[in-house]
C-alpha positions as CSV (number, residue, x, y, z in Angstrom):
1,M,-13.9,3.3,-31.3
2,D,-15.0,0.0,-29.8
3,I,-12.7,-1.9,-27.3
4,T,-11.6,-4.5,-29.6
5,A,-10.3,-2.1,-32.3
6,L,-8.5,-0.2,-29.4
7,Y,-7.1,-3.4,-28.1
8,K,-5.5,-4.3,-31.5
9,I,-3.8,-0.8,-31.3
10,F,-2.6,-1.6,-27.8
11,Q,-1.0,-4.8,-29.0
12,E,0.9,-3.0,-31.4
13,C,2.5,-0.7,-28.8
14,S,5.4,-1.3,-26.5
15,S,3.7,0.0,-23.3
16,V,1.0,2.4,-22.1
17,T,1.7,5.9,-20.6
18,T,-0.3,8.7,-19.3
19,D,2.7,11.0,-18.8
20,S,3.8,13.2,-21.6
21,R,7.3,13.4,-20.0
22,N,7.7,9.7,-20.2
23,C,6.7,8.4,-23.5
24,P,8.8,5.4,-24.5
25,K,9.4,4.8,-28.2
26,G,6.2,2.9,-29.6
27,S,4.1,3.5,-26.5
28,L,0.4,4.3,-26.3
29,F,-0.3,7.8,-24.6
30,I,-3.7,8.1,-23.0
31,A,-4.5,11.7,-22.4
32,L,-6.2,11.8,-19.0
33,K,-7.5,14.8,-17.3
34,G,-7.2,16.0,-13.7
35,D,-8.1,19.1,-11.7
36,N,-4.8,20.8,-12.7
37,F,-4.0,19.0,-15.9
38,N,-5.3,18.1,-19.3
39,G,-3.3,15.3,-21.2
40,N,-5.2,16.3,-24.3
41,A,-3.2,19.4,-24.5
42,F,0.1,17.2,-24.6
43,A,-0.9,14.8,-27.2
44,A,1.2,16.2,-30.0
45,K,4.1,16.4,-27.6
46,A,3.7,12.7,-26.6
47,L,4.0,11.7,-30.4
48,E,7.0,13.9,-30.7
49,A,8.6,12.3,-27.6
50,G,8.1,8.7,-28.9
51,S,4.5,7.4,-28.5
52,A,3.1,5.5,-31.6
53,Y,-0.6,6.5,-30.9
54,V,-2.5,8.9,-28.7
55,V,-6.0,8.3,-27.2
56,A,-7.8,11.6,-26.7
57,D,-11.2,12.7,-25.8
58,E,-11.2,16.5,-27.1
59,A,-11.7,16.7,-30.7
60,E,-9.9,20.1,-31.0
61,H,-6.5,18.3,-30.2
62,V,-7.2,15.6,-32.8
63,P,-5.8,16.6,-36.3
64,A,-8.2,15.4,-39.1
65,G,-6.8,12.4,-41.0
66,D,-4.0,11.5,-38.6
67,S,-4.3,8.0,-37.8
68,R,-2.2,8.1,-34.8
69,Y,-5.0,9.8,-32.9
70,I,-7.7,7.9,-31.5
71,L,-10.9,9.8,-30.4
72,V,-12.9,8.3,-27.5
73,D,-15.6,9.6,-25.2
74,N,-13.6,9.6,-22.2
75,C,-10.2,8.7,-21.9
76,L,-10.3,7.3,-18.1
77,H,-13.1,5.1,-19.1
78,A,-11.1,3.9,-22.2
79,L,-8.0,3.1,-19.9
80,Q,-10.2,1.1,-17.5
81,Q,-12.2,-0.7,-20.1
82,L,-8.8,-1.6,-22.0
83,A,-7.4,-2.9,-18.8
84,N,-10.3,-5.0,-18.0
85,Y,-10.5,-6.5,-21.5
86,H,-6.7,-7.3,-21.6
87,R,-7.1,-9.0,-18.1
88,R,-9.9,-11.2,-19.5
89,Q,-8.0,-12.1,-22.8
90,L,-5.0,-13.3,-20.8
91,G,-6.9,-15.0,-17.9
92,T,-3.9,-14.7,-15.5
93,R,-4.8,-15.6,-11.9
94,L,-4.8,-12.6,-9.8
95,I,-4.8,-11.8,-6.1
96,G,-6.5,-8.7,-5.1
97,I,-5.1,-7.0,-1.9
98,T,-6.6,-4.0,0.1
99,G,-6.5,-3.0,3.8
100,T,-6.3,0.1,6.0
101,N,-2.7,-0.8,7.0
102,G,0.1,-3.0,5.7
103,K,-1.3,-3.5,2.2
104,T,1.8,-2.2,0.4
105,T,4.2,-4.0,2.7
106,T,2.2,-7.2,2.4
107,K,2.1,-6.9,-1.4
108,E,5.8,-6.5,-1.4
109,L,6.5,-9.5,0.9
110,M,3.9,-11.5,-1.3
111,A,5.7,-10.7,-4.3
112,A,9.1,-11.6,-2.7
113,V,7.8,-15.0,-1.9
114,L,5.8,-15.9,-4.9
115,S,8.6,-14.9,-7.1
116,Q,10.7,-17.7,-5.8
117,T,8.5,-20.1,-7.9
118,Y,6.4,-18.1,-10.3
119,N,6.7,-15.4,-13.0
120,I,4.6,-12.7,-11.4
121,L,3.4,-9.2,-11.9
122,Y,2.6,-7.0,-9.0
123,T,1.7,-3.5,-8.3
124,L,4.8,-1.1,-8.3
125,G,5.0,1.4,-5.5
126,N,1.4,2.4,-4.5
127,L,-0.2,2.6,-7.9
128,N,-3.4,1.2,-6.3
129,N,-6.2,3.7,-7.5
130,H,-8.6,3.9,-10.4
131,I,-5.5,5.0,-12.7
132,G,-2.8,2.9,-11.0
133,V,-4.8,-0.4,-11.1
134,P,-5.5,-0.3,-14.9
135,L,-2.0,0.7,-15.7
136,T,-0.8,-2.4,-13.7
137,L,-3.1,-4.7,-15.5
138,L,-2.0,-3.4,-18.8
139,R,1.7,-4.5,-17.8
140,L,0.3,-8.1,-17.8
141,K,2.2,-10.3,-20.3
142,P,1.4,-14.0,-21.3
143,E,4.5,-15.3,-19.4
144,H,2.9,-14.1,-16.0
145,E,1.7,-17.0,-14.0
146,L,0.2,-14.8,-11.2
147,G,-0.6,-11.3,-10.5
148,I,-0.9,-9.3,-7.3
149,I,-3.2,-6.1,-7.6
150,E,-3.1,-3.8,-4.8
151,M,-6.3,-1.7,-4.4
152,G,-6.3,1.5,-2.2
153,A,-9.7,3.4,-1.1
154,S,-10.6,6.7,0.5
155,H,-14.4,6.8,-0.2
156,P,-17.2,4.2,-0.3
157,G,-17.4,2.3,-3.6
158,D,-13.6,2.8,-4.5
159,I,-12.8,-0.9,-4.0
160,K,-16.0,-2.0,-6.0
161,E,-14.9,0.2,-9.0
162,L,-11.4,-1.4,-8.9
163,V,-12.5,-5.1,-8.4
164,D,-14.8,-4.7,-11.3
165,I,-11.8,-3.6,-13.6
166,A,-9.4,-6.1,-12.1
167,E,-11.6,-9.1,-11.5
168,P,-9.4,-10.8,-8.9
169,D,-9.6,-14.7,-8.4
170,Y,-8.3,-14.5,-4.8
171,G,-8.5,-11.9,-2.2
172,I,-6.9,-10.5,0.9
173,I,-7.8,-7.6,3.3
174,T,-4.9,-7.2,5.5
175,N,-6.9,-5.4,8.2
176,V,-9.4,-2.5,8.7
177,G,-8.6,0.6,10.7
178,K,-9.3,4.3,11.1
179,A,-8.1,6.1,8.1
180,H,-9.5,8.5,5.6
181,L,-12.6,8.8,7.9
182,E,-13.2,12.4,6.2
183,G,-13.9,10.2,3.0
184,F,-15.4,7.2,4.6
185,G,-17.5,9.0,7.2
186,S,-17.0,6.5,10.0
187,F,-15.1,3.4,10.8
188,E,-18.1,1.3,9.7
189,G,-17.8,2.9,6.3
190,V,-14.2,1.9,6.1
191,I,-15.3,-1.8,7.0
192,R,-18.0,-1.7,4.3
193,T,-15.6,-0.3,1.5
194,K,-12.7,-2.8,2.3
195,G,-15.3,-5.6,2.3
196,E,-16.3,-4.6,-1.1
197,L,-13.6,-7.0,-2.2
198,Y,-15.2,-9.9,-0.2
199,D,-18.5,-8.9,-1.8
200,Y,-17.3,-9.1,-5.3
201,L,-15.5,-12.6,-4.7
202,R,-18.8,-13.7,-2.9
203,E,-20.9,-12.8,-6.0
204,R,-18.2,-14.5,-8.1
205,G,-18.8,-17.8,-6.4
206,N,-16.3,-20.5,-5.3
207,S,-13.7,-17.9,-4.4
208,T,-10.9,-18.0,-1.8
209,I,-9.7,-15.5,0.5
210,F,-6.6,-15.2,2.9
211,I,-7.8,-14.1,6.2
212,H,-6.0,-12.8,9.4
213,H,-7.9,-15.0,12.0
214,D,-7.0,-12.7,14.8
215,N,-9.0,-9.8,13.3
216,A,-12.6,-10.0,14.5
217,Y,-13.9,-7.3,11.9
218,L,-12.7,-9.4,9.1
219,K,-14.2,-12.6,10.4
220,E,-17.5,-10.9,10.8
221,I,-17.8,-10.0,7.0
222,A,-16.1,-13.1,5.5
223,G,-19.2,-15.4,5.5
224,G,-19.7,-17.4,2.4
225,L,-16.2,-17.5,1.2
226,N,-13.6,-20.2,1.2
227,Q,-11.3,-19.0,4.0
228,I,-7.7,-19.9,4.3
229,P,-6.6,-18.4,7.8
230,Y,-3.5,-17.4,9.4
231,G,-2.6,-15.9,12.8
232,S,-1.2,-16.7,16.1
233,K,-3.8,-19.7,17.0
234,D,-2.4,-23.2,16.7
235,G,-4.4,-25.4,14.0
236,L,-4.6,-22.6,11.4
237,Y,-3.6,-23.1,7.8
238,I,-0.4,-21.0,9.0
239,S,0.2,-19.9,12.6
240,G,3.0,-18.2,14.3
241,H,4.5,-16.1,17.1
242,V,7.0,-13.2,17.5
243,T,10.2,-14.2,18.9
244,G,12.3,-10.8,18.7
245,N,11.8,-7.2,18.1
246,S,15.1,-5.6,19.0
247,P,14.8,-3.7,16.5
248,Y,14.1,-6.2,13.6
249,L,11.1,-8.5,13.7
250,A,11.9,-12.2,14.2
251,F,9.3,-14.9,14.4
252,E,8.4,-18.7,14.2
253,W,5.8,-20.1,12.0
254,K,4.3,-23.5,11.0
255,A,1.9,-25.0,8.6
256,D,-1.0,-26.9,10.4
257,K,-0.5,-30.0,8.0
258,E,3.2,-30.0,8.0
259,G,4.1,-29.4,11.5
260,E,7.7,-28.4,11.1
261,C,8.6,-25.0,12.7
262,H,10.4,-22.2,10.8
263,E,12.5,-19.4,12.3
264,V,12.7,-16.4,10.2
265,Q,14.9,-13.1,11.1
266,T,13.6,-10.3,9.1
267,Q,14.7,-6.8,8.3
268,L,11.4,-5.4,9.2
269,I,10.8,-3.0,11.9
270,G,7.8,-3.7,14.1
271,E,5.6,-6.3,15.5
272,Y,2.8,-4.9,13.5
273,N,4.5,-6.5,10.4
274,F,4.2,-10.0,11.8
275,P,0.7,-10.6,10.2
276,N,1.9,-9.0,7.0
277,A,4.7,-11.8,6.9
278,L,2.3,-14.6,7.9
279,A,0.0,-13.2,5.0
280,A,2.9,-13.8,2.5
281,I,3.7,-17.2,4.1
282,T,0.1,-18.2,3.8
283,I,-0.2,-17.4,0.2
284,G,3.2,-18.9,-0.5
285,R,2.3,-22.2,0.7
286,F,-1.1,-22.1,-0.8
287,F,0.5,-21.7,-4.2
288,G,3.1,-24.3,-3.3
289,V,6.2,-22.3,-2.7
290,E,8.7,-24.5,-0.7
291,P,9.1,-23.4,3.2
292,E,12.8,-22.9,2.6
293,K,12.4,-20.5,-0.3
294,I,9.6,-18.5,1.7
295,D,12.1,-18.1,4.6
296,A,14.8,-16.9,2.4
297,A,12.6,-14.4,0.6
298,L,11.4,-13.1,3.9
299,A,14.8,-12.8,5.5
300,A,16.2,-11.0,2.4
301,Y,13.4,-8.4,2.0
302,T,14.4,-4.9,2.9
303,P,11.5,-2.1,3.0
304,Q,11.8,1.1,1.1
305,N,10.1,4.4,0.6
306,N,10.1,5.6,4.2
307,R,7.9,2.5,5.3
308,S,9.5,1.2,8.6
309,Q,12.9,1.6,7.6
310,L,16.0,1.6,10.0
311,K,18.5,4.1,9.2
312,Q,21.9,4.5,11.2
313,T,23.2,8.1,10.8
314,A,26.6,9.3,12.3
315,D,24.8,10.4,15.4
316,N,21.5,8.3,15.8
317,T,19.4,5.4,14.9
318,L,16.2,6.2,13.1
319,I,13.1,4.4,12.4
320,I,11.5,6.0,9.6
321,D,7.8,5.6,8.9
322,A,7.0,9.0,7.5
323,Y,5.0,7.8,4.5
324,N,1.6,7.5,6.0
325,A,-0.2,7.6,9.3
326,N,-3.6,7.1,10.8
327,P,-4.7,6.3,14.2
328,T,-4.5,2.6,13.9
329,S,-1.0,2.5,12.5
330,M,0.2,5.2,14.8
331,Q,-1.0,3.3,17.9
332,A,0.7,0.2,16.6
333,S,3.9,2.1,16.0
334,L,3.9,3.7,19.4
335,A,3.2,0.4,21.2
336,N,6.0,-1.2,19.3
337,F,8.4,1.4,20.0
338,H,7.5,1.4,23.8
339,N,8.4,-2.2,23.8
340,M,11.6,-2.0,22.1
341,K,14.6,-2.8,24.2
342,V,16.6,0.3,23.3
343,E,17.6,3.2,25.5
344,N,17.4,7.0,24.6
345,K,14.3,7.0,22.8
346,M,12.9,10.0,21.0
347,L,9.9,10.7,19.0
348,I,9.1,13.2,16.1
349,L,5.3,12.6,15.2
350,G,3.4,14.5,12.6
351,D,-0.4,15.0,12.3
352,M,-2.6,12.3,11.0
353,R,-4.5,13.8,8.0
354,E,-7.9,13.1,6.5
355,L,-9.6,12.2,9.8
356,G,-12.3,14.8,9.5
357,K,-14.4,15.5,12.5
358,D,-12.8,12.5,14.4
359,G,-9.3,14.4,13.9
360,P,-9.2,16.2,17.4
361,E,-10.5,13.0,19.5
362,E,-7.9,10.8,17.7
363,H,-5.0,13.1,18.2
364,Q,-6.0,13.5,21.8
365,K,-5.9,9.6,22.2
366,I,-2.4,9.6,20.8
367,A,-1.3,12.4,23.0
368,D,-2.8,10.5,25.9
369,F,-1.1,7.2,25.0
370,L,2.3,9.1,24.7
371,T,1.9,10.2,28.4
372,E,0.8,6.7,29.4
373,C,3.8,5.2,28.0
374,G,6.1,7.6,29.7
375,F,7.7,9.0,26.6
376,E,9.6,12.3,27.4
377,D,11.7,13.3,24.5
378,V,8.9,14.0,22.1
379,M,8.4,16.6,19.1
380,L,4.9,16.9,17.8
381,V,4.3,18.5,14.4
382,G,1.1,20.1,13.2
383,E,-2.0,22.0,14.0
384,Q,-3.9,18.9,15.3
385,F,-1.3,17.9,17.9
386,A,-0.8,21.5,18.8
387,A,-4.6,21.8,19.7
388,A,-4.6,18.6,21.8
389,R,-4.1,18.7,25.6
390,H,-0.5,17.5,26.8
391,S,2.9,18.8,27.9
392,F,4.8,18.0,24.8
393,P,6.4,20.9,22.6
394,T,4.6,21.4,19.3
395,Y,5.8,22.6,15.9
396,P,3.7,24.2,13.3
397,D,5.6,22.2,10.4
398,A,8.8,20.3,9.4
399,A,10.7,23.4,8.7
400,A,10.4,24.5,12.3
401,V,11.5,21.3,13.5
402,I,14.6,21.6,11.3
403,E,15.4,25.0,12.7
404,V,15.4,23.3,16.3
405,L,17.7,20.4,15.0
406,K,20.1,22.9,13.5
407,Q,20.6,24.5,16.9
408,S,20.5,21.3,18.9
409,K,21.2,18.1,17.2
410,P,20.3,15.0,19.0
411,H,23.0,12.3,19.7
412,G,23.0,8.7,20.6
413,K,19.0,8.5,20.3
414,T,16.8,6.0,18.8
415,I,14.3,8.2,17.1
416,L,10.9,7.2,15.7
417,I,9.6,9.3,12.9
418,K,6.0,9.0,12.0
419,G,3.3,11.1,10.4
420,S,1.1,11.7,7.4
421,N,3.1,12.3,4.2
422,G,1.7,15.8,3.9
423,I,3.7,16.7,7.1
424,R,6.9,16.1,5.2
425,L,8.7,14.7,8.1
426,N,11.0,13.0,5.7
427,T,12.7,16.3,5.3
428,V,13.9,16.2,8.8
429,I,16.0,13.0,8.3
430,D,19.0,14.8,7.0
431,Y,19.4,17.0,10.2
432,L,19.4,13.7,12.5
């Protein structure tokens, strides 16, 4: 079936789903395949649950003469082509966002700011891969005035694949850091892959990027693009500086051509979120959102999903950053925690995953930094931290930490909890 015929069917449907457990009435079910599942096997179930049509790529699951089944060569490719075709039909202005750290928080802050003035679509959660990006694009409606498309990567070529589907009009790379080194091969591989967003926009011609002026790596690869800079230096499109961090981030900002200084008290933990907030301000002003509305949006935003959340329990104050960890974000979190003016600090840190051959060296650097900062009350979780040279107690997994906490629960502590999601440090929260 050609894409125009499939698009007509898509337009008849209420939504698109790839999960047979969630098939709203009138939806289009696309039968994706993975290492441990085959959506084709659930095609009939999807129709029974409410889907109006099914896109399948295995003929044995398609009954003869049933017009509700659409047979294609490859369901994933059909999903991606459909999303790209839909994006082109609507022509909505899209901002592509990627980066090693902070892209999801920056995306959420951008959405909070832009929604003050515009009807916007933005990536939900972290649906930022080769499936999530097309599903986001297929949520675009004619009434949407702007879209924010988050793009994640763990291998070279990942961003190129996503920009070819989304075709963004503007771009922002929050930063580049040491993450997924196992997939990228090196830090240089990270830079090249994130830079695929710049490459696409450069080839597109007359394209605008929003760039963190303080980041030398980004400046090196941003040639040939219309750059809207933000950072700590005066005279940029948007500039600012941190004024408080105990524990919530506070800062001042101003626009070069406006001069008026604005103060914002956020509900974000960590100075490392300052560039993320400046990025949202920069994009907001670029698209004409009034400064007062920007300030109100940033002040009202509260982080979710274990991303730099502050949680007060009956016994302790928790800083929860247990969703993800890599050397760059871990170093930033520890430096921020060290600078925080609070007493009785405690750390529960988990291994940083997907670092490949660089894992031992990077974990040793973190262990050395903990010693350098003078942290004493530290629990390290995972085999990589256990293999590093240090004097801190180590635990094989989160379950072992929980057993210790059951016996000796801390009281009156400010506790930083950070590690890769696979270490499951979120499970220790109920015991603190």
